[in-house]
N, C-alpha and C positions, 0 to 999 in steps of 0.2 A: 561196494556200491555197484549195482548192475547198470548196464548201459541205458535202460529205460529211465531209471531214476536219475542218471546223469543228464539225460535230455531234459527232463522236467526241472532238474536243478539249474541247468544253464538258462532255461526260460525264466525261472524265478529270479536268477541273478540279473538277467536282462531287464525284467520288469522293475526290479529294485533300482537299477542304474538309471532307467528312464525316469522314474519318480524323483530320484535325487537331482537329475539334470533339469527336470522341469521346475523343481523348487529353486534351484540355483539360477536358472535363466530368468526367473521373475525379478531377481535382484541385480541383474546386469542389463546393460543396454543391448539391443538387438545386434548392433554393429560389433560389439565386443564378443558376443557369443558366436556370431558368424565367423569372426576372425579365428576363434578357437577351432571351429569346425573346418575352416579352410586350411588351417595349419595342420590339422590331423590328416586331411586329404593329401596335403603336400608331403607329409611323412611317407605315405604310401607310395607316391610317385618317386620320392627320393630313394626308398629301398629298392624299387624296381630298377632305377637308374644305376644304383651301386652294384646290383647283381649283374646287370648287363655289362657295365664297365669291367667288373671283375672277370667275367667270362671272356670279354674281349682281351683283357690283359693276359689272362691265362693262355689264350690261343696264341698271342704274340710271343709269350715266353716259351711255349712249346716249339714254335717256329725257330726261335733263337737257339734252343737246346739242340734241335735237329741240325741246324747249321754248324754248331760246334762239333757235334758227333761226326758229321759227315765231312767236316773241314771244307765246306763249299757253301756259298750262299744259295738260298732258295729264292727263285724268281717269284716274288709276290709283291705287288704294288700295295702299299699301305692304304691307298685310297679305296681299294677293293674291299678291305676289311671294314673301313668306315662306312662304305655304302651298305655292306651286309649288316653292320650294326644299326644303321639308320632304318633299314627295312624291318629288322627284328623289333626295334623300338616302336615303329609305327604299327606293326601287327599287334604288339602287346598292348599299346595304349588305345587302339582304335575300338570304339564301341559303336556297333551298327545301330542306327536309329530305324525304328520300324517305319515302313512306308504308309502314308495316309492316302487311301484310295477312295475316300468318301466323296460325295457330290459337292463340288465347290460352287458357291453362289457369289454373285458379283453385285457391285453397287448399282449398276444400271437396272438390274432386275428388281431389287428390293431397297429402294432409297431410304424408306422410313427406318428399316432396321439399321442400316449403316449410319444414319443420322444419329441414332441413339448410341451406337458404338463410338462415333466421333465425339459426341458430347462427353461421354464417360472417359474416353481417352484424354480429352483436354483437361477435364477436372482432376483426373488421377495422375496426369503427366506420365502416361505410359508410352512405350515405344510403338512403332507401327505394327498393325496386324496385317501380315502379308496375305493370309488366306483365311476365309471363313467357309467352313464346310458343314454339311448337314449329314446326319446319320439316323439310324432307327433306334438308338439307345435312349433310355430315360435318364439323360445325363447331359452335362456341359463341362467343358474342360479347356484349359489353355495348354498348348503343347508347343515345345520348341525343338527344332531339329538343327543340330550343328552341321553346317555344310562342309566343315573341314575337320571333322572328328574332334579330337581333344584340343584343336586350335580354336574351337568355338565358332563365331560368326553365325548367328542364329537366324532362322526363319520362324516367325511366330504364326501359329495356327490357332484359330478359335473354333472349337468343335461344339456344335449345337445339335442336340437330339430333338427330332420332331415331337416325339411323345412328351418330352419335358415342356416344350413350349405349349403343347395342347393342354397341359394340366395346370398352367399358371395364367394369371391375368397379365396384361402388359406391364403394370406397375410391379408386380411380383417378379416378373422375368427381368426387369431392369435391375432389381437387387441381385439376381443370379449373375447377370452380366457384370455388374460392379464387383462382385466377389471374384469372378474369374479374371477380369482385367486387373484386379488388385494384386493378383499374383505376379503381374508384370511390373507393378510399381516398385521403384527402387531396385530394379533388376532382380526381384525376388525369384521369378521363374528361372532366370539364367543361373542364379546361384544354386537353386534347388536342383535344376537339371544337371549342373556340374557335379554336385555331390552324388546324385543318383548314378551318374555315369562312372564315377570312381568306384562305387559299390559294385556296379555291374562288371567293371573291368576285373575286379578282384574275384568275383564269382566265376568269371570266365577263366581266369588264370588257375584257379584251384579246382576247377571242375574235374571230377573223376580222379583226383589225387595224382594227375599225370605229372605235374611240376612240383616234386617233393621239396625243392629248394625254397618254395614260397610257403609251404604248409605251416612250419613252426611260427613264422611271422604272422601269418593270417590268423592262427588260433588266438594270438594276442590282439591283433589289430581289428579283426572283423566285428567282435562285440562292441568295441569302442566306436568305430565309424558308423556302425548301424544305429547304436543308441543316440550318439550325438546328432546324426542326420535326422533320425526319427523325431527327436524333440524339436529340431529346427523347422522341419516341415510342418509339424503340428502347430507350432507357434505361428507360422505363416497362415494356417487355416483360420486361426482366431483373428489374426490381423486382417485377413481378407473379409471376414464377417463384419468386423468393425468398419471397414471401408464401405461395405454394402449398406450398412446402417446409415453412415454419414451421407451417402449418395441418395438415399430414399428417406426412410424414417424407421424408428425401432419397430413400429407396428407392421409396416410393410416387410421389413427384413425378416421379422419373426414369422409372419404368415407365409412368406416365401419358403422358409425352412420347413415349417410344419406341413405345408401343402406338398412339398417335394417328397418328404418322408412318407406321408400318408399314401400318395399315389404310387410310390415305389412299392410299398407294402401291398397295395391293391393289385398291381401287375404281377407280383410274385404269388400271392395267395389265390387270386381269382383268375385273371386272364391267362397266366401261364398254365394253370391247371385245366382250363378249358381247351387249350391247345394240346395238352397231353391226352385228354380224352379224344380229341379229333385224331391224334396220331395213332390211336388204337383202332380206328375205324376206316381210315383211308391211307392208301399207300404213298401218295404224294402230298406234300403240304399245300395249303391254300396259297393262291397267288396274290392274295390281298391282305396279308396279316397286319401290315402296318396301317393300312386303311381301316381295318377292323379295330385296331388298337386306338386310333384317333377317335373313332366313333364311341368306343367303350369309355374313354376318358371324358367324353362329353356328357355321359349319363350321371345324374346326381347320386351321391353315395348315401346309403342309409345312415342317418346321424348316429344311432346307437352303435352300429357296427364300426363306423369310423372312430368313435370315441374309444371303443375297446382296442382298436388297432393303435391309436395314439397312446393309450395307457401302456400297452406292451412296449412301444418304442421308447417312451419316456422312462420306463423302468430299467432299460439297458444302460450299463455303465461304460464309461470310456475305458478302453483296454489297449493293449499293444498289438492287437490283431489288425488295426487299421489306424493310419495316421489321422484320419478325420475323428474329431471328438464326437461323443454321443450327442443326441439332440438336446437333452436337458442341459448339458454343459455349454453347448453353443448358445442356447437361449439365455442362460445365466450370464454368459460373457458379454452379450449385447445389452444386458440390463433389462431383459424382458422376463417377467415372472412366469414360472412354469404353469401352463393353463390347467386348471382343475376340470374344466369342461370346454369342449370345442365343438362347434357346429360348422360343417362345410358351407361356405358362402357361395351361392351360385355365381358363376362367371358369365356375364352377358356376352363378352367376346374374348376368347382366349388369345394369348400372345401369338400363337400360330396363325389364327384367323386374322388378327390385326396386321401382322407384319407381312404375311404371304398372300392374303386375300384370295382371289380366284385361282392363284397358282398353287394353293395348298394341296389340292388333290393331285396335281401333276407331280409335285415333290413326293407325295405319299406313294404314288404309283412307281416312281423310280426306286424308292426305298423298299417297296414290296418285292421288286425283282432282286434287289441286293439281299434282302432277308431270305428269300427263297433259295438263292444260290448258295448262301452260307449255311443253311440248315437242312438242305434236302437229304444229305447223306445220313445225318443223325436221325432225321424223321423216318427215313426208310428203315433204319435199324429198330427204332421204337415200334414201327408198325409190324414188322416181321416177328419181333419178340412177343408182341401182343397176340399174333396169330398162334404162336407156339403156346402161349398161356391159355388161350381159349381151348386149344386141342388137349392140353394136359388136364385142364379142368373138366372137360367132357369125359376124358378117360376115368378120372376119379369119381365123377358123378355116376357113371355107368357101373363102375366097380362097387360103389356104395349100395346099389340096388340089389346086389347079390351077396356081397361079403362085407363084414364090418371093416372099416378102415382103421389102420393103426393110428395112434395118437399123432404121429408125425404127418401121416397122410391127411388126416382130418384137419390139421392145422394148415397145411398147404391148401386144401379145398376151401377153407374159410378165408384165408388170405387172398386167394385168387378171386373168389366171389366178391369180396369187398373191393378189390382193386378194379375188377372188370365191370362190375355191376353196381352194387350199392350196399352200404353198410347195413341198412334196414333189411335188405333181402338176405344178407348173411347172418342176421341176428340169431335165427334158430341154430345155425351151425356153431356159432360162438357159445351159445347157451349149452349146447350138447357138450362142447369141450369143457366148459366150466363144471358140468355135472361129473365128467370123468376126472378132471384135475382142477380142483378149486384154486390151486396156486399157479394156474396158467396165466402168465402176465398179459399176453396179447389178448386173451379172451376177457380178462377183467377190464382191460382198457376199452375194447370194442363194445362190450355190453354196456359199460358205464357211459361211453360216449353217446350211444343211441338213446339210452334212458334219459340222460340229462337234456339231450336235444328235444325230447318230448316233454320236458318239464317235470320229470320224476325225480324226487329227492333220493330215491334208492340208488340211483346211478352214481352218486357221490362216493358211496362205500366202495364200489368196484374201482373207481378211478384212484382213490387213495390207496387201495391195495396194489394197483398197477405201479404206483410210484415206489412203493416198498419193494416190489418184486423185481422191477427192471428200471434202473436209472435212465436208460435211453428213452423211456416213456414219460419221464418226470415232467419235462417242460410242456409237452403237448397235453398231458393230463391236467397240469396246473392251469393251462389256458382254457380247457373245457370247463373246469370247475369255476374259474373266474367268470367266464361268460354266463354260466348258469346262475350264479348268485347275483350278477349284475341284472340279468333279466328278471330275477325274482325280487329285485329291489333291496337285497341284503348287502349293503356296501361294506359293512364290517367284515363279514365272512369273505367277501370277494377280495378284500385287501390282503387277507391272510395268504391266499393262493398267489396273488401277484407278488408278494414278498418271497414266497417259496420259489416261484419262477425266477426271480431275480437272484436268489442264492444258488440255484442250479446252473444258471447260464455260464459262469466262469468254470465250473466243474466240467460241463459238457465240452466247452472249448478246449480245456486241457486234455480231456479224454480223447477228443478228435486228434489233437496233436500227437498224443501217445500212440495212436493207432497207425500212424504213418510208418511204413517199413523203411528202415535205415540199415546201412551196412554194418553199423555198430550194434545192432540189436542182439540181445541175448535170447536164445530159444531153449526150450526144454522139451522132453518127450511129451506127446499128447496123452491125455488121460481118458480117451474115449473107450467105450465098451467095445470089445472085439466084434460083437454082432453088428454094431453100428458101423464099424470100419469096413466090415464085409459088405454091408449095404452100400456104403460109399463107393467101394471098388466096383460093385455091380453096375452102378450108375455111370462110373467113368468108362467102363468097358463098352458102353454104347457109342462112344466117340472114338473112331479109329485114329484120329489125328493125335490123341494123347498117347505118348510113348511111355512116360513114367510119371509117377505122382509121389510127392513127399508131403507128409502132414506133421506139423509141429505146433507147439503152443508158445505164445509170447505172453509172459506174465505182465499184468497191469499194475500200476501204482495207484492210479485213480480208479475207483470201483474195482478194487483188487479181488473181489469175490467172483468177478466175471472174466474168465480167461478169454484171450483172443486167439483163435486158431488160424493158422496160415497153411493154405493148400497150394503147394508149388507144383505146377504142371509143366512137364517138358513136352513141347509140341514138335512132332515130326513133320516138318514142312514138305517132305517128299510125298506125303499123303495129302497135302493141303488142297490140291486141285480137286480130288475126288471128295474130300471132306467138305469143301466149300459148297459143292452142289447140294448138300443137305441144309445149307443155311442161306443161300443166296438165290435171288431171282435170276433168270437167264438174261434179262435186260440190264442187270446191274454189272458195272465194270468189275474186273478182277481186283480184289482187295483182301489179302489174307489177314491183315490186322483187324479189319472190320469183322471178319468171320470169327476170329479168336475172341473178340469182345462179345460177340453173340453167344459163343460157346460158354463163356464165363457167366453171362446173364442167365442162361438156361440152367447151369449148374447151381447158381445161387437159388433159383426157384426149387429145384429138385432136392437139394441138400437141406434147405430150410434152417440155416443157422442165423439168418438175419445179419445184423451188424457184427456178430461175433465171429464172422469168417471173412478172411481176405483171400482172394484167389490171385496168385501171381503166376505168370506164364513166362517161359523162355524158350527160345528156338534152338532145337538140337543141332541145326546146321548153320547157325550164325554166331557161334561163340566168339569168333574173331571180331565181330562188330558190337559185341555186348560191352557196355561200359564197365569200368573198374568197380563201381559201386554195386551194380547188379551182379557181377561175377562174385564179389565178396559176399553179398546177401545169399546167393545160391549156395556158395560154399558153406556158409554158416548153417544153412538149413539142412543140407545133405549130410553134414557130419554128426548130426544128432542121432543117437542110437534109436533104431526102430522107426526112423523118419519115413523110409520108403515103404509105401503101402501098395503100390501098383506098378 
């Protein structure tokens, strides 16, 4: 059994255990199940205490043995050892809570909002909310920070995202508040936070395999505590949904859930892509992104587009990738039938407008600044990568006027034209690629996508071919086919592709999981043509910071006919200052990590492997600071015969 299969096998065992525990938890009271989870957490603490006491006893026995050997006492106060033991225990059990630096709002500023919070707290019998803070996420959450580490004593934070309030009516937002406050009911959040901190403590203890004495226990303990806590947290999500329904109504609670999912999908599919396009054209991000977001959320959604998004969301199944159940399961749990059709209802006054009134734009301006500060470095990277893409595309376009491009170069030309300009503009390039290679997966997908967007049935053939040729294109192809048949009014054909999409989703998730690089991965020699390897080396030689390069193959279990290639680059940071000048603006602060990321971005474009290539880098002058896992991964790659290519 190779390591990749073992990873997938462990995931399958975890999924099965979660399913068994979910069935079991339905037949037990919540209190009894939580007691089992708490007992399991206590076992973990108990093992650590036993280890620490054993080490303490061993140290004391060594002292005693030395005294006998030397026939004289060693001057050592026992209290000193107990103090040392206490400090080690605190360092072991302490789990640092992240600081919350979002904008806090107060009762005197927004009394209407706090009145609703007080009403729900009274009805739900929840403890005090110590802080209410605003951020720029499309989300809401209850968060507890223990002020004495594992001794508990919590401060309760209610996090509210301005965009979320802007996408809901006041009644719908009340359901959201009830859900979040429901997590505090019966100390739910305290218990959940406790379990999560136990899990975090064990992850810290076993990080990088530095404390081998814990490893054998953790291999048995980790799947259990993870699965038991996972089920407990998911049960609390269902319970919080039920409380939201009881505080409002089934219709309002359901509309709150649907509206939240729909507008989250809109922000990902539309608003974020608009920002990506802006990042290609301007070096610094806009200073009013949150304000733009609030305005965009106020615009009505196209009913047919919103229905298609909802169909996609409802077709997704609950899995172990997220403790939150899928939307269809959450609706079923509150007794609301899955909607076959849904039309966005115009909101006369959003929750943000109702509760914040004239101060809404002031809050948005504050969040504009926070968003700008948190994203400007990544924005800068996106912009300069796009500049490089434009230059590279111009070079290929110029070359194409005098010399026929290779198939790889023509693919890069078509990809860059699509990304930087428009799919329709790139259509002739994709059609030329299809003429040269009818089994070109990307060309089939892009040609089919353009044709179906124009209402041509012929595009369906190309999209179906893309599904066969490249499983990475299956979900997006199914979505394009579904939209086409919906617009054509052929609901039976559309349903076929929605079901296909549903079948591919878990495969894609497992495939992404399998593509993660682990120190236990098994690698084999690559199977690339020598001429292609020579071409790769020529491209690597353009970057003086690259000292060595290793190329190997990682066999896949999911989609086994598509190998994953790993290119490991050894970066010589002694050249980093001169190398960075090729990637960074003079006004940008010195940041070698950002430059290395940009180097990898450019190589991904030039090598044109798509998702079949992972580029991993390591510093030739910082091996002492490299984690055990990274060192083991590097060692596994380098020992493969013929791995070094540069």
